[in-house]
C-alpha positions as CSV (number, residue, x, y, z in Angstrom):
1,M,4.3,65.6,-15.0
2,K,3.7,61.9,-14.6
3,K,7.1,61.6,-12.9
4,F,6.1,64.2,-10.3
5,L,2.9,62.3,-9.4
6,L,4.8,59.0,-9.2
7,I,7.3,60.3,-6.6
8,P,4.7,61.2,-4.0
9,L,2.8,58.0,-4.6
10,M,6.0,55.9,-4.1
11,L,6.9,57.9,-0.9
12,L,3.4,57.3,0.4
13,T,3.8,53.5,-0.2
14,V,7.2,53.4,1.5
15,M,5.8,55.2,4.5
16,S,2.8,53.0,4.8
17,M,5.0,49.9,4.7
18,A,7.3,51.3,7.4
19,A,4.3,52.1,9.6
20,C,3.3,48.4,9.5
21,G,6.7,47.2,10.7
22,G,7.2,46.0,14.2
23,S,8.6,48.1,17.0
24,D,10.0,47.4,20.5
25,D,6.6,48.5,21.9
26,D,4.8,45.4,20.5
27,P,3.3,43.4,23.3
28,V,5.2,40.2,24.2
29,M,3.2,37.1,23.6
30,P,3.4,34.5,26.4
31,E,5.4,31.5,25.5
32,T,3.3,28.4,24.6
33,P,4.1,25.7,27.1
34,E,5.9,22.8,25.5
35,Q,3.7,19.9,24.6
36,P,4.7,16.7,26.3
37,E,6.2,14.2,23.9
38,T,3.7,11.8,22.5
39,P,4.4,8.5,24.2
40,T,5.4,5.6,22.0
41,T,2.7,3.1,21.5
42,S,3.3,0.0,23.6
43,M,4.4,-3.1,21.7
44,K,3.2,-5.2,24.7
45,L,0.0,-7.2,25.0
46,N,-1.9,-9.3,27.5
47,I,-3.2,-12.8,26.6
48,T,-5.9,-14.0,28.8
49,V,-6.7,-17.7,29.0
50,G,-9.5,-18.4,31.5
51,S,-8.5,-16.7,34.7
52,R,-4.8,-16.4,33.8
53,T,-3.1,-13.6,32.0
54,I,0.3,-13.8,30.3
55,T,2.2,-11.2,28.4
56,A,3.9,-10.9,25.1
57,T,6.2,-8.4,23.4
58,M,5.6,-7.7,19.7
59,E,8.2,-7.1,17.1
60,D,8.5,-3.7,15.5
61,N,7.3,-4.5,12.0
62,A,4.2,-3.8,9.9
63,A,2.6,-7.2,10.5
64,A,2.9,-6.9,14.3
65,R,1.5,-3.3,14.2
66,D,-1.4,-4.6,12.1
67,F,-2.1,-7.3,14.7
68,L,-1.9,-4.7,17.5
69,S,-4.3,-2.4,15.7
70,R,-7.0,-5.1,15.8
71,L,-7.0,-5.5,19.6
72,P,-8.9,-6.4,21.7
73,L,-9.5,-9.7,20.0
74,E,-11.1,-12.8,21.2
75,V,-10.3,-16.0,19.3
76,T,-10.0,-19.8,19.7
77,L,-6.5,-21.1,19.3
78,N,-6.6,-24.4,17.5
79,D,-4.1,-27.1,18.4
80,Y,-1.9,-27.8,15.4
81,N,0.6,-30.6,14.9
82,N,0.3,-32.3,18.3
83,I,0.7,-29.1,20.4
84,T,3.6,-27.8,18.3
85,E,1.6,-24.7,17.6
86,K,-1.6,-22.9,18.6
87,I,-3.1,-21.2,15.5
88,F,-5.9,-19.0,14.4
89,Y,-6.8,-17.2,11.1
90,P,-7.3,-13.4,11.4
91,S,-9.8,-12.0,9.0
92,P,-8.7,-10.2,6.9
93,A,-5.2,-11.6,6.8
94,L,-2.5,-9.5,8.5
95,T,-0.3,-7.4,6.3
96,T,3.0,-8.9,5.3
97,V,4.1,-6.4,2.7
98,G,7.7,-5.3,3.3
99,V,8.2,-7.6,6.3
100,T,11.3,-9.8,6.4
101,R,10.3,-13.5,6.0
102,G,12.1,-16.5,7.4
103,C,12.7,-17.6,11.0
104,S,13.5,-20.6,13.1
105,P,10.7,-20.5,15.7
106,V,11.4,-21.4,19.3
107,L,9.1,-22.0,22.2
108,G,7.0,-18.9,22.7
109,D,7.4,-17.3,19.3
110,I,4.4,-15.7,17.7
111,T,4.5,-15.9,13.9
112,I,2.5,-15.6,10.7
113,Y,2.6,-18.5,8.3
114,V,2.4,-16.5,5.1
115,P,0.9,-19.1,2.6
116,W,-2.1,-19.7,4.8
117,G,-2.3,-16.4,6.6
118,N,-2.6,-17.9,10.0
119,V,-1.0,-16.7,13.3
120,A,0.9,-19.4,15.0
121,I,2.2,-19.4,18.6
122,F,4.9,-22.1,18.9
123,C,4.7,-24.4,21.9
124,K,7.8,-26.2,20.8
125,N,11.0,-25.4,19.0
126,W,10.6,-26.0,15.3
127,S,12.7,-26.0,12.1
128,R,13.4,-22.9,10.0
129,S,10.8,-21.8,7.4
130,N,11.2,-19.0,4.9
131,D,7.4,-18.8,5.0
132,L,7.3,-17.7,8.7
133,I,7.3,-14.1,9.9
134,K,8.0,-13.5,13.5
135,I,5.7,-10.9,15.0
136,G,6.2,-11.4,18.7
137,R,7.2,-13.5,21.7
138,I,5.5,-14.7,24.8
139,D,7.3,-13.2,27.8
140,G,8.9,-15.4,30.5
141,D,7.5,-18.8,31.0
142,G,3.9,-17.8,30.1
143,I,3.8,-20.2,27.2
144,G,3.0,-23.0,29.7
145,V,-0.6,-21.7,29.8
146,L,-1.0,-22.5,26.1
147,N,1.1,-25.7,26.0
148,V,-1.9,-28.0,26.5
149,A,-3.8,-30.4,24.3
150,G,-6.9,-29.1,22.6
151,D,-8.3,-25.8,21.5
152,I,-8.2,-22.8,23.8
153,A,-10.3,-19.6,24.0
154,V,-8.1,-16.5,24.5
155,K,-8.4,-12.8,24.5
156,F,-5.6,-10.5,23.2
157,E,-5.5,-7.0,24.6
158,R,-2.9,-4.2,24.3
159,Q,-1.2,-3.2,27.5
């Protein structure tokens, strides 16, 4: 007797499931328009010194991205080693984890000196150091604005 009751119950279950299935009469949902691709974040920045603005292109590494994430930033660049570098100390120090160390800086390079945590913009070519991380470079001949004696107030802004 239980078998006879089980068969109609199973048949009812199968029919219910079939009734829930799709058919060709289902309304067609309009296509969702494609979302535009998210533009890549610019690795370019403006450096304003007085009334002049120069540009720089940052490296694609964690230290440079950390620097860019802090912009806009107004700092005083201190003259270091007789106009060899203009430096400042970001607080907190920029991340250097997983970033390749070592470079031979040339005129216009933007670096981090890992032991001290300072950012250094080179106004002259300098010797290789395994404690430097390159994070960017001043574009064109813009370094001339920074290549002066004394400290300089600057503003860094993302383009």
